[in-house]
Residue frames as a rotation matrix with the C-alpha (Angstrom) as fourth column:
MET 1
0.461 0.781 -0.422 -1.70
0.549 0.122 0.827 -4.40
0.697 -0.612 -0.372 -27.07
GLU 2
0.048 -0.572 -0.819 1.11
0.980 -0.130 0.149 -3.37
-0.192 -0.810 0.555 -24.68
LYS 3
-0.839 -0.421 0.344 1.61
0.512 -0.824 0.242 -0.06
0.182 0.379 0.907 -26.55
ASN 4
-0.262 0.867 0.424 -2.13
0.095 -0.415 0.905 0.73
0.960 0.277 0.026 -26.53
LEU 5
0.555 0.331 -0.763 -2.32
0.740 0.223 0.635 0.01
0.380 -0.917 -0.121 -22.76
SER 6
-0.317 -0.795 -0.517 0.47
0.927 -0.375 0.007 2.21
-0.199 -0.478 0.856 -22.16
ARG 7
-0.826 0.110 0.553 -1.02
0.168 -0.888 0.427 5.15
0.538 0.446 0.715 -23.97
SER 8
0.158 0.987 -0.005 -4.40
0.176 -0.023 0.984 4.52
0.972 -0.156 -0.177 -22.38
LYS 9
0.232 -0.231 -0.945 -2.64
0.950 0.263 0.169 4.41
0.209 -0.937 0.280 -18.94
LYS 10
-0.740 -0.668 -0.081 -0.84
0.672 -0.739 -0.044 7.70
-0.031 -0.087 0.996 -19.56
ARG 11
-0.610 0.595 0.522 -4.07
-0.028 -0.675 0.737 9.47
0.792 0.435 0.429 -20.72
LEU 12
0.410 0.808 -0.423 -6.11
0.468 0.212 0.858 8.15
0.783 -0.549 -0.291 -17.72
PHE 13
0.134 -0.366 -0.921 -3.66
0.975 -0.117 0.189 9.33
-0.177 -0.923 0.341 -15.04
GLY 14
-0.845 -0.374 0.383 -3.25
0.464 -0.869 0.174 12.73
0.267 0.324 0.907 -16.86
ASN 15
-0.216 0.887 0.407 -6.99
-0.031 -0.423 0.906 13.17
0.976 0.183 0.119 -16.54
LEU 16
0.483 0.387 -0.785 -7.05
0.688 0.386 0.614 11.94
0.541 -0.837 -0.080 -12.97
ARG 17
-0.499 -0.722 -0.479 -4.33
0.864 -0.454 -0.216 14.40
-0.061 -0.522 0.851 -11.90
ARG 18
-0.803 0.198 0.562 -6.60
-0.017 -0.950 0.311 17.29
0.596 0.240 0.767 -13.00
LYS 19
0.199 0.974 0.105 -9.38
-0.219 -0.060 0.974 16.01
0.955 -0.217 0.202 -10.63
ILE 20
0.768 -0.083 -0.635 -7.68
0.563 0.560 0.607 14.24
0.305 -0.824 0.477 -7.67
ARG 21
0.662 -0.585 0.468 -5.31
-0.591 -0.792 -0.153 16.26
0.460 -0.175 -0.870 -5.41
SER 22
0.676 -0.381 0.630 -3.86
-0.438 0.479 0.760 13.32
-0.592 -0.790 0.157 -3.54
GLU 23
0.231 -0.613 -0.755 -0.63
-0.937 0.070 -0.343 12.42
0.263 0.787 -0.558 -5.12
SER 24
-0.636 -0.417 0.650 -0.21
-0.665 0.724 -0.186 9.42
-0.392 -0.550 -0.737 -2.83
VAL 25
0.069 0.775 0.628 -3.38
-0.139 0.631 -0.763 7.99
-0.988 -0.035 0.151 -4.13
ILE 26
0.766 0.035 -0.642 -2.53
-0.629 -0.165 -0.760 8.67
-0.132 0.986 -0.104 -7.80
ASP 27
-0.165 -0.978 -0.128 0.92
-0.976 0.181 -0.122 7.15
0.142 0.104 -0.984 -7.29
ALA 28
-0.498 0.083 0.863 -0.52
-0.441 0.833 -0.334 4.10
-0.746 -0.547 -0.379 -5.79
MET 29
0.484 0.862 0.154 -2.98
-0.198 0.279 -0.940 3.57
-0.853 0.424 0.305 -8.51
GLU 30
0.552 -0.445 -0.705 -0.26
-0.832 -0.242 -0.499 4.05
0.052 0.862 -0.504 -11.14
ARG 31
-0.448 -0.874 0.187 1.75
-0.894 0.442 -0.076 1.41
-0.017 -0.201 -0.979 -9.54
VAL 32
-0.277 0.503 0.818 -0.99
-0.212 0.799 -0.563 -1.22
-0.937 -0.330 -0.115 -9.64
PRO 33
-0.960 -0.147 -0.240 -1.32
-0.266 0.191 0.945 -3.03
-0.093 0.970 -0.223 -12.92
ARG 34
-0.224 0.966 0.126 -5.09
-0.712 -0.074 -0.698 -2.72
-0.666 -0.246 0.704 -13.45
GLU 35
0.065 0.301 -0.951 -4.95
-0.934 0.355 0.049 -5.05
0.353 0.885 0.304 -16.36
ARG 36
-0.883 -0.411 -0.228 -4.28
-0.267 0.838 -0.476 -7.89
0.386 -0.359 -0.850 -13.93
PHE 37
-0.816 0.575 0.068 -7.73
-0.022 0.087 -0.996 -7.46
-0.578 -0.814 -0.058 -12.41
VAL 38
0.036 0.818 -0.574 -9.94
-0.832 -0.294 -0.471 -7.42
-0.554 0.494 0.670 -15.54
PRO 39
0.509 0.247 0.824 -11.10
0.145 0.920 -0.365 -10.38
-0.848 0.305 0.432 -17.70
GLN 40
-0.483 -0.769 0.419 -9.20
0.548 0.107 0.829 -11.16
-0.683 0.630 0.370 -20.86
ASP 41
-0.103 0.505 0.857 -11.98
0.966 -0.153 0.206 -9.87
0.235 0.849 -0.473 -23.11
GLY 42
0.905 0.424 -0.027 -11.82
0.420 -0.883 0.211 -6.48
0.066 -0.202 -0.977 -21.25
LEU 43
0.128 -0.947 -0.296 -8.09
0.887 -0.025 0.462 -6.05
-0.445 -0.321 0.836 -21.37
HIS 44
-0.339 -0.251 0.907 -8.22
0.780 -0.613 0.122 -3.36
0.525 0.749 0.404 -24.11
ALA 45
0.366 0.574 0.732 -10.24
0.114 -0.809 0.577 -1.22
0.924 -0.127 -0.362 -21.68
ALA 46
0.148 -0.319 -0.936 -8.23
0.926 0.377 0.018 -1.78
0.348 -0.870 0.351 -18.57
TYR 47
-0.678 -0.471 -0.565 -7.27
0.660 -0.728 -0.185 1.92
-0.324 -0.499 0.804 -18.35
SER 48
-0.381 0.678 0.629 -10.59
0.281 -0.564 0.777 3.42
0.881 0.472 0.024 -19.62
ASP 49
-0.961 0.115 0.251 -12.32
-0.275 -0.477 -0.835 5.59
0.023 -0.871 0.490 -16.94
THR 50
0.017 0.986 -0.167 -15.22
-0.846 0.104 0.524 3.33
0.534 0.133 0.835 -16.77
PRO 51
0.036 0.081 0.996 -16.43
-0.767 0.641 -0.025 0.43
-0.641 -0.763 0.085 -14.67
LEU 52
-0.357 -0.208 -0.911 -15.89
-0.840 0.498 0.215 -2.99
0.409 0.842 -0.353 -16.20
ALA 53
0.687 0.726 0.039 -17.67
-0.683 0.626 0.376 -6.23
0.248 -0.285 0.926 -15.80
ILE 54
-0.365 -0.897 0.249 -15.70
-0.927 0.324 -0.191 -8.89
0.091 -0.300 -0.949 -13.92
GLY 55
-0.510 0.285 -0.812 -18.28
-0.025 0.938 0.345 -11.76
0.860 0.196 -0.471 -13.92
GLU 56
-0.548 0.419 -0.724 -20.79
0.815 0.463 -0.349 -12.94
0.189 -0.781 -0.595 -11.33
GLY 57
0.490 0.827 0.274 -22.89
0.742 -0.561 0.366 -9.70
0.457 0.024 -0.889 -11.90
GLN 58
0.569 -0.343 -0.747 -20.01
0.519 -0.555 0.650 -7.54
-0.638 -0.758 -0.138 -10.36
THR 59
0.815 -0.281 0.507 -17.79
0.319 -0.512 -0.797 -4.86
0.484 0.812 -0.328 -11.68
ILE 60
-0.251 -0.871 -0.423 -14.34
0.959 -0.282 0.012 -3.23
-0.129 -0.403 0.906 -11.18
SER 61
0.510 0.569 -0.645 -15.13
0.594 -0.775 -0.215 0.38
-0.622 -0.274 -0.733 -10.30
GLN 62
0.775 -0.230 0.589 -14.34
0.344 -0.627 -0.699 3.40
0.530 0.744 -0.407 -12.47
PRO 63
-0.194 -0.951 -0.239 -10.76
0.860 -0.047 -0.508 4.62
0.472 -0.304 0.828 -11.67
TYR 64
-0.491 -0.073 0.868 -12.03
-0.119 -0.981 -0.150 8.16
0.863 -0.177 0.473 -10.77
ILE 65
0.626 0.757 0.190 -14.45
-0.354 0.059 0.933 6.72
0.695 -0.651 0.305 -8.30
VAL 66
0.525 -0.527 -0.668 -11.78
0.738 0.673 0.049 4.58
0.424 -0.519 0.742 -6.79
ALA 67
-0.511 -0.806 0.298 -9.47
0.599 -0.583 -0.550 7.67
0.617 -0.102 0.780 -6.54
LEU 68
-0.181 0.468 0.865 -12.12
-0.339 -0.855 0.392 9.80
0.923 -0.222 0.313 -5.10
MET 69
0.841 0.482 -0.246 -13.10
-0.010 0.468 0.884 7.32
0.541 -0.741 0.398 -2.34
LEU 70
0.372 -0.745 -0.553 -9.53
0.885 0.464 -0.030 6.73
0.279 -0.479 0.833 -1.40
GLU 71
-0.501 -0.493 0.712 -8.65
0.304 -0.870 -0.388 10.36
0.810 0.022 0.586 -1.35
SER 72
0.199 0.724 0.660 -11.63
-0.466 -0.523 0.714 11.00
0.862 -0.450 0.233 0.97
LEU 73
0.786 0.010 -0.618 -10.34
0.471 0.637 0.609 8.41
0.400 -0.770 0.496 3.49
ALA 74
0.605 -0.600 0.523 -7.22
-0.624 -0.766 -0.155 10.63
0.494 -0.233 -0.838 3.93
LEU 75
0.918 -0.309 -0.248 -5.02
0.382 0.856 0.349 7.57
0.104 -0.415 0.904 4.89
GLN 76
0.714 -0.683 0.154 -1.77
-0.678 -0.619 0.396 8.24
-0.175 -0.386 -0.906 6.78
GLY 77
0.012 -0.739 -0.674 -0.24
-0.724 0.459 -0.515 4.91
0.690 0.494 -0.530 6.08
TYR 78
-0.859 -0.456 0.231 -0.75
-0.459 0.489 -0.742 3.09
0.226 -0.744 -0.629 9.49
GLU 79
-0.200 0.927 0.318 -4.33
-0.971 -0.144 -0.191 2.56
-0.132 -0.347 0.929 9.60
ARG 80
-0.830 0.245 0.501 -6.39
0.256 0.965 -0.048 -0.79
-0.495 0.088 -0.864 9.89
VAL 81
-0.495 0.622 -0.607 -8.96
-0.841 -0.519 0.154 -0.61
-0.219 0.587 0.780 7.01
LEU 82
-0.407 0.550 0.729 -11.93
0.187 0.831 -0.523 -2.68
-0.894 -0.077 -0.442 6.29
GLU 83
-0.790 0.122 -0.601 -12.98
-0.605 -0.320 0.730 -3.06
-0.103 0.940 0.326 2.65
ILE 84
-0.069 0.821 0.567 -16.59
-0.140 0.554 -0.821 -4.32
-0.988 -0.136 0.076 1.78
GLY 85
0.879 0.470 0.077 -16.74
-0.043 0.240 -0.970 -6.13
-0.475 0.849 0.232 -1.49
THR 86
-0.042 -0.962 0.271 -13.24
0.140 0.263 0.955 -7.33
-0.989 0.078 0.124 -2.70
GLY 87
0.827 0.476 -0.300 -14.50
-0.297 -0.084 -0.951 -7.86
-0.478 0.875 0.072 -6.22
SER 88
0.876 -0.448 -0.177 -11.58
-0.035 0.306 -0.951 -7.97
0.480 0.840 0.252 -8.48
GLY 89
0.521 -0.652 -0.551 -9.11
0.818 0.198 0.540 -6.90
-0.243 -0.732 0.636 -5.80
TYR 90
0.093 -0.577 0.812 -7.94
0.750 -0.495 -0.438 -3.93
0.655 0.650 0.386 -7.67
GLN 91
0.577 0.259 0.774 -8.98
-0.288 -0.823 0.490 -1.37
0.764 -0.506 -0.401 -4.92
THR 92
0.982 -0.184 -0.031 -7.50
0.118 0.489 0.864 -3.76
-0.144 -0.853 0.502 -2.37
ALA 93
0.292 -0.932 0.214 -4.11
0.951 0.260 -0.165 -3.66
0.099 0.251 0.963 -4.08
VAL 94
0.102 -0.190 0.976 -4.20
0.175 -0.963 -0.206 0.19
0.979 0.192 -0.065 -4.07
LEU 95
0.829 0.260 0.495 -5.04
-0.380 -0.387 0.840 0.19
0.411 -0.884 -0.222 -0.43
SER 96
0.806 -0.553 -0.212 -2.13
0.587 0.699 0.408 -2.14
-0.078 -0.453 0.888 0.29
LEU 97
-0.105 -0.852 0.514 0.30
0.818 -0.368 -0.443 0.33
0.566 0.373 0.735 -1.17
LEU 98
0.080 0.241 0.967 -1.28
-0.128 -0.960 0.249 3.17
0.989 -0.143 -0.046 0.71
LEU 99
0.802 0.335 0.494 -0.82
-0.523 -0.007 0.852 1.33
0.289 -0.942 0.170 3.93
PRO 100
0.094 -0.904 -0.417 2.87
-0.346 0.363 -0.865 0.54
0.933 0.226 -0.279 4.32
ARG 101
-0.885 -0.400 0.239 2.56
-0.302 0.103 -0.948 0.35
0.354 -0.911 -0.212 8.16
GLY 102
-0.244 0.919 0.309 -1.15
-0.892 -0.087 -0.445 -0.68
-0.382 -0.384 0.841 8.15
ASN 103
-0.959 -0.060 0.276 -3.23
0.034 0.945 0.325 -3.47
-0.280 0.321 -0.905 6.99
VAL 104
-0.380 0.838 -0.392 -6.47
-0.908 -0.257 0.331 -4.21
0.176 0.482 0.858 5.00
VAL 105
-0.725 0.380 0.575 -9.20
0.155 0.903 -0.402 -6.76
-0.671 -0.202 -0.713 5.80
THR 106
-0.643 0.427 -0.635 -11.30
-0.758 -0.472 0.450 -7.24
-0.108 0.771 0.628 2.78
THR 107
-0.489 0.558 0.671 -14.61
-0.030 0.758 -0.652 -9.30
-0.872 -0.340 -0.354 2.54
GLU 108
-0.697 0.234 -0.678 -16.27
-0.715 -0.149 0.683 -10.77
0.059 0.961 0.271 -0.42
LEU 109
0.041 0.798 0.602 -19.58
-0.734 0.432 -0.524 -12.68
-0.678 -0.420 0.603 -0.54
ILE 110
0.866 0.311 -0.392 -18.92
-0.500 0.536 -0.680 -14.48
-0.002 0.785 0.620 -3.85
PRO 111
0.591 -0.711 0.381 -16.36
-0.039 0.446 0.894 -17.16
-0.806 -0.543 0.236 -3.21
VAL 112
0.525 -0.443 0.727 -15.03
0.843 0.387 -0.373 -17.39
-0.116 0.809 0.576 -6.74
LEU 113
0.743 -0.174 0.647 -14.31
0.108 -0.922 -0.372 -13.75
0.661 0.346 -0.666 -6.70
ALA 114
0.831 -0.388 0.399 -12.66
-0.517 -0.271 0.812 -13.95
-0.207 -0.881 -0.426 -3.33
ARG 115
0.549 -0.653 0.521 -10.35
0.429 0.756 0.495 -16.80
-0.717 -0.048 0.695 -4.41
ARG 116
0.502 -0.332 0.799 -9.46
0.831 -0.072 -0.552 -15.18
0.240 0.941 0.239 -7.72
ALA 117
0.750 -0.197 0.631 -8.74
-0.230 -0.973 -0.029 -11.80
0.620 -0.123 -0.775 -6.11
GLU 118
0.805 -0.487 0.340 -6.67
-0.275 0.202 0.940 -13.45
-0.526 -0.850 0.028 -3.28
GLY 119
0.473 -0.703 0.532 -4.47
0.740 0.644 0.194 -15.17
-0.479 0.302 0.824 -5.93
VAL 120
0.530 -0.320 0.786 -3.75
0.527 -0.601 -0.600 -11.94
0.664 0.732 -0.150 -7.86
LEU 121
0.729 -0.244 0.640 -2.88
-0.529 -0.793 0.301 -10.02
0.434 -0.558 -0.707 -4.69
ARG 122
0.755 -0.594 0.279 -0.66
0.051 0.477 0.878 -12.71
-0.654 -0.648 0.390 -3.54
ASP 123
0.435 -0.569 0.698 1.17
0.901 0.275 -0.337 -12.78
-0.001 0.775 0.632 -6.95
LEU 124
0.430 -0.266 0.863 1.62
0.243 -0.886 -0.395 -8.98
0.869 0.379 -0.317 -6.62
GLY 125
-0.463 -0.731 -0.502 3.02
0.598 0.161 -0.785 -9.30
0.655 -0.664 0.362 -3.06
CYS 126
-0.034 0.503 0.864 0.32
-0.533 -0.740 0.410 -7.60
0.845 -0.447 0.293 -1.05
ILE 127
-0.515 -0.279 -0.810 1.30
0.353 0.792 -0.498 -9.15
0.781 -0.543 -0.310 2.15
ASN 128
-0.987 0.157 -0.040 -0.60
-0.036 -0.454 -0.890 -6.74
-0.158 -0.877 0.453 4.44
VAL 129
-0.293 0.923 -0.251 -4.02
-0.904 -0.182 0.386 -7.96
0.311 0.340 0.888 3.03
THR 130
-0.913 0.141 0.383 -6.32
-0.037 0.906 -0.421 -10.49
-0.407 -0.399 -0.822 4.45
VAL 131
-0.624 0.680 -0.385 -9.06
-0.655 -0.185 0.733 -11.72
0.427 0.709 0.561 2.15
MET 132
-0.835 0.393 0.384 -12.18
-0.087 0.594 -0.799 -13.17
-0.543 -0.701 -0.462 3.83
GLU 133
-0.651 0.757 0.051 -15.41
0.431 0.314 0.846 -14.73
0.625 0.573 -0.530 2.51
ALA 134
-0.672 0.442 0.594 -18.21
-0.650 -0.737 -0.187 -12.44
0.355 -0.512 0.782 3.91
GLY 135
-0.913 0.298 -0.277 -20.56
0.399 0.792 -0.462 -13.98
0.082 -0.533 -0.842 6.44
PRO 136
0.050 0.990 0.132 -24.23
0.939 -0.091 0.330 -13.02
0.339 0.107 -0.935 7.39
VAL 137
0.609 0.221 -0.761 -23.10
0.597 -0.760 0.257 -10.00
-0.522 -0.611 -0.595 9.25
LEU 138
0.858 -0.211 0.468 -21.84
0.295 -0.544 -0.786 -7.11
0.420 0.812 -0.405 7.21
GLY 139
0.454 -0.739 0.498 -18.17
-0.720 -0.633 -0.284 -6.30
0.525 -0.229 -0.820 7.74
CYS 140
0.006 -0.646 -0.763 -15.77
0.316 0.725 -0.611 -8.14
0.949 -0.238 0.209 10.24
PRO 141
0.722 0.257 0.642 -16.82
-0.407 -0.593 0.695 -7.21
0.559 -0.763 -0.323 13.87
ASP 142
0.930 -0.322 -0.178 -14.40
0.345 0.598 0.724 -9.68
-0.127 -0.734 0.667 15.45
LYS 143
0.041 -0.985 0.169 -11.46
0.995 0.025 -0.093 -7.96
0.087 0.172 0.981 13.87
GLY 144
0.322 0.191 0.927 -12.60
0.308 -0.947 0.088 -4.35
0.895 0.258 -0.364 14.54
PRO 145
0.684 0.575 -0.449 -12.68
0.191 -0.735 -0.651 -1.51
-0.704 0.360 -0.612 15.40
PHE 146
0.000 -0.605 0.796 -11.24
1.000 0.010 0.008 -0.11
-0.013 0.796 0.605 12.11
ASP 147
-0.456 -0.261 -0.851 -9.85
0.341 -0.934 0.104 3.39
-0.822 -0.242 0.515 11.38
ALA 148
-0.506 0.286 -0.814 -11.47
-0.778 -0.559 0.287 3.34
-0.373 0.778 0.505 7.98
ILE 149
-0.290 0.482 0.826 -14.12
0.286 0.868 -0.406 1.52
-0.913 0.118 -0.390 6.10
ILE 150
-0.662 0.022 -0.749 -14.63
-0.667 -0.472 0.576 1.56
-0.341 0.881 0.327 2.36
VAL 151
-0.072 0.689 0.721 -17.80
0.136 0.723 -0.678 0.01
-0.988 0.049 -0.146 0.76
SER 152
-0.871 -0.347 -0.348 -17.77
-0.322 -0.133 0.938 -0.96
-0.371 0.928 0.004 -2.93
ALA 153
-0.738 0.668 0.098 -21.42
0.504 0.448 0.738 -1.62
0.449 0.594 -0.668 -3.31
ALA 154
-0.452 0.605 0.656 -24.67
-0.442 -0.790 0.425 0.48
0.775 -0.098 0.624 -2.80
SER 155
-0.804 0.355 -0.478 -26.67
0.595 0.451 -0.666 0.38
-0.021 -0.819 -0.573 0.40
PRO 156
0.063 0.902 0.427 -30.30
0.674 -0.354 0.648 1.63
0.736 0.247 -0.630 0.79
VAL 157
0.931 0.206 0.300 -29.30
-0.069 -0.710 0.701 3.37
0.358 -0.673 -0.647 4.11
LEU 158
0.053 -0.945 0.322 -26.31
-0.848 -0.213 -0.485 3.99
0.527 -0.247 -0.813 6.19
PRO 159
0.261 0.134 -0.956 -25.23
0.050 0.987 0.152 0.53
0.964 -0.087 0.251 7.37
GLU 160
0.727 0.056 0.684 -25.49
-0.629 -0.347 0.696 0.52
0.276 -0.936 -0.217 11.20
SER 161
0.928 -0.371 0.038 -23.44
0.299 0.800 0.519 -2.55
-0.223 -0.470 0.854 11.59
LEU 162
0.227 -0.903 0.366 -20.48
0.805 -0.037 -0.592 -0.90
0.547 0.429 0.719 9.84
ILE 163
0.301 -0.089 0.950 -20.80
-0.260 -0.966 -0.008 2.32
0.918 -0.244 -0.314 11.81
SER 164
0.922 0.131 0.365 -20.46
-0.387 0.268 0.882 0.22
0.017 -0.955 0.298 14.97
GLN 165
0.696 -0.711 0.102 -17.18
0.691 0.702 0.174 -1.15
-0.195 -0.050 0.979 13.75
LEU 166
0.490 -0.479 0.728 -15.64
0.200 -0.751 -0.629 2.30
0.849 0.454 -0.272 13.37
ALA 167
-0.233 -0.580 -0.781 -12.96
0.970 -0.081 -0.230 3.39
0.070 -0.811 0.581 15.82
PRO 168
0.577 0.269 -0.771 -13.28
0.460 -0.887 0.034 6.87
-0.675 -0.374 -0.636 17.32
GLY 169
0.014 -0.612 -0.791 -12.26
-0.387 -0.732 0.560 9.14
-0.922 0.298 -0.247 14.59
GLY 170
-0.593 -0.258 0.763 -12.81
0.377 0.748 0.547 6.54
-0.711 0.612 -0.346 11.99
ARG 171
-0.357 0.441 -0.823 -14.07
-0.797 -0.603 0.023 7.33
-0.486 0.665 0.567 8.48
LEU 172
-0.272 0.346 0.898 -16.55
0.394 0.891 -0.224 5.38
-0.878 0.293 -0.379 6.37
ILE 173
-0.627 0.134 -0.768 -17.12
-0.666 -0.604 0.438 5.87
-0.405 0.785 0.468 2.72
VAL 174
-0.638 0.456 0.621 -20.30
0.397 0.885 -0.242 4.30
-0.660 0.092 -0.746 1.28
PRO 175
-0.915 0.404 -0.005 -22.63
-0.217 -0.482 0.849 4.72
0.340 0.778 0.529 -1.62
VAL 176
-0.672 0.738 -0.066 -26.15
0.290 0.179 -0.940 5.28
-0.682 -0.651 -0.334 -0.30
GLY 177
-0.570 0.594 -0.568 -29.45
-0.761 -0.643 0.091 5.62
-0.311 0.484 0.818 -2.26
THR 178
0.572 0.818 0.063 -31.78
-0.597 0.468 -0.651 3.78
-0.562 0.335 0.756 -4.65
LEU 179
0.340 -0.446 0.828 -30.76
0.448 0.851 0.275 1.12
-0.827 0.277 0.489 -7.09
ASP 180
0.423 -0.073 0.903 -30.73
0.884 -0.186 -0.429 3.75
0.199 0.980 -0.014 -9.82
GLN 181
0.419 -0.248 0.874 -29.51
0.023 -0.959 -0.283 6.84
0.908 0.139 -0.396 -7.91
GLN 182
0.644 -0.186 -0.742 -26.97
0.752 0.329 0.571 6.98
0.138 -0.926 0.352 -5.24
ASP 183
0.710 -0.517 0.478 -24.56
-0.458 -0.855 -0.245 9.44
0.535 -0.045 -0.844 -3.52
LEU 184
-0.029 -0.787 -0.617 -21.11
0.465 0.535 -0.705 8.78
0.885 -0.307 0.350 -2.04
VAL 185
0.809 0.360 0.465 -21.35
-0.204 -0.570 0.796 9.59
0.551 -0.739 -0.387 1.71
HIS 186
-0.297 -0.944 -0.146 -18.39
0.123 0.113 -0.986 10.23
0.947 -0.311 0.083 3.87
VAL 187
0.813 0.579 -0.068 -19.10
0.085 -0.001 0.996 9.43
0.576 -0.816 -0.050 7.57
LEU 188
-0.387 -0.886 0.255 -16.83
-0.179 -0.199 -0.963 10.67
0.905 -0.418 -0.082 10.36
ARG 189
0.521 0.492 -0.697 -17.25
0.577 0.398 0.713 9.13
0.629 -0.774 -0.077 13.80
THR 190
-0.438 -0.611 0.659 -16.59
-0.131 -0.682 -0.720 11.79
0.889 -0.401 0.219 16.51
ASP 191
-0.930 0.026 -0.367 -17.17
0.360 0.266 -0.894 11.93
0.074 -0.964 -0.257 20.25
GLU 192
-0.692 0.697 -0.190 -20.32
-0.504 -0.654 -0.565 13.96
-0.517 -0.295 0.803 19.52
GLY 193
0.452 0.783 0.427 -21.76
-0.041 0.497 -0.867 11.48
-0.891 0.375 0.256 16.95
LEU 194
-0.089 -0.314 0.945 -21.55
0.877 0.424 0.223 11.20
-0.471 0.849 0.238 13.21
SER 195
-0.017 -0.104 -0.994 -20.51
-0.370 -0.923 0.103 13.97
-0.929 0.370 -0.023 10.80
LEU 196
0.213 0.218 0.952 -21.78
0.677 0.670 -0.305 13.37
-0.705 0.709 -0.005 7.19
ARG 197
-0.128 -0.292 -0.948 -20.54
-0.437 -0.842 0.318 14.74
-0.890 0.455 -0.020 3.97
MET 198
0.722 0.454 0.522 -21.73
0.208 0.577 -0.790 14.12
-0.660 0.679 0.322 0.49
LEU 199
-0.314 -0.945 -0.094 -19.08
0.052 -0.116 0.992 13.52
-0.948 0.306 0.085 -2.15
GLY 200
-0.507 0.114 -0.854 -21.25
-0.828 -0.339 0.447 13.32
-0.239 0.934 0.266 -5.36
ALA 201
0.618 0.786 -0.023 -23.55
-0.730 0.562 -0.390 11.05
-0.293 0.258 0.921 -7.39
CYS 202
-0.632 -0.770 -0.085 -22.35
-0.734 0.560 0.385 7.57
-0.249 0.305 -0.919 -8.29
ARG 203
0.511 0.801 -0.311 -23.69
-0.847 0.531 -0.023 4.30
0.147 0.275 0.950 -9.45
PHE 204
-0.626 -0.695 0.352 -22.65
-0.770 0.623 -0.140 0.99
-0.122 -0.359 -0.925 -7.73
VAL 205
-0.327 0.498 -0.803 -23.86
-0.047 0.840 0.541 -2.66
0.944 0.215 -0.251 -8.02
PRO 206
0.463 0.554 0.692 -26.07
-0.672 -0.290 0.681 -3.27
0.578 -0.781 0.238 -4.84
LEU 207
-0.487 -0.497 0.718 -25.04
-0.869 0.355 -0.344 -4.89
-0.083 -0.792 -0.605 -1.64
ILE 208
-0.050 0.407 -0.912 -25.65
-0.257 0.877 0.406 -8.54
0.965 0.255 0.061 -1.34
GLY 209
-0.698 -0.286 -0.656 -26.87
0.423 0.575 -0.700 -10.07
0.578 -0.766 -0.281 1.91
ARG 210
-0.229 0.717 -0.659 -28.79
0.972 0.127 -0.199 -9.20
-0.059 -0.686 -0.725 5.08
GLU 211
-0.133 0.112 -0.985 -28.40
0.446 -0.880 -0.161 -5.51
-0.885 -0.461 0.067 4.63
ALA 212
-0.883 -0.261 0.391 -29.09
0.433 -0.128 0.892 -5.40
-0.183 0.957 0.226 1.04
PHE 213
-0.660 0.717 -0.224 -32.02
-0.750 -0.610 0.255 -3.88
0.046 0.336 0.941 -0.86
PRO 214
-0.311 0.607 0.732 -35.15
-0.368 0.633 -0.681 -5.78
-0.876 -0.481 0.027 -0.29
LYS 215
-0.951 0.006 0.310 -36.14
0.268 0.519 0.812 -8.21
-0.156 0.855 -0.495 -3.04
PRO 216
-0.591 0.791 -0.158 -39.39
-0.794 -0.535 0.287 -7.29
0.142 0.296 0.945 -4.90
LEU 217
-0.292 0.618 0.730 -42.41
-0.416 0.605 -0.678 -9.26
-0.861 -0.502 0.081 -4.10
């Protein structure tokens, strides 16, 4: 199994380097053992470039999408970052490495996932990360504003509550669209307002909570 994982990892990052320009993002992702964040029955696919189920109806995102989102944030290493949807904690661990002089606040609405991710992150020495169970309000207004916000679940519209938590010059990456078709949207908060840029099509599990997709009647 170890040899197979090593070969899969080498192949994955060889492919990512042809698509992602940020060496700091690729380096951080290579340093994080993705196999620590997937269930035992998915261990063989830990370095496949696909999303994987982690239980509770949630997934660990496709590595390429993680790399694309993190590259788009253009982190310098000192920022305060808010992550919506801790999930497995994999992306959180990568953020931790990208922010040696910064910190990450990550929120998760499903308690069992929050506790599991917190344990793995602690074991890996991610001391600049705070894992919080999500409340009724999206994000963490009392700890803002944030230099960057990354959302790991799809929203039907741009979440106003998160935009209000962005610092001037702050960036927000969020999948927006329908349940079946979404686009990754990069939002930059400027003195003149918001500047939006589309990064491409994607498919995420939906947001849960007050700003989620309406339930069918």
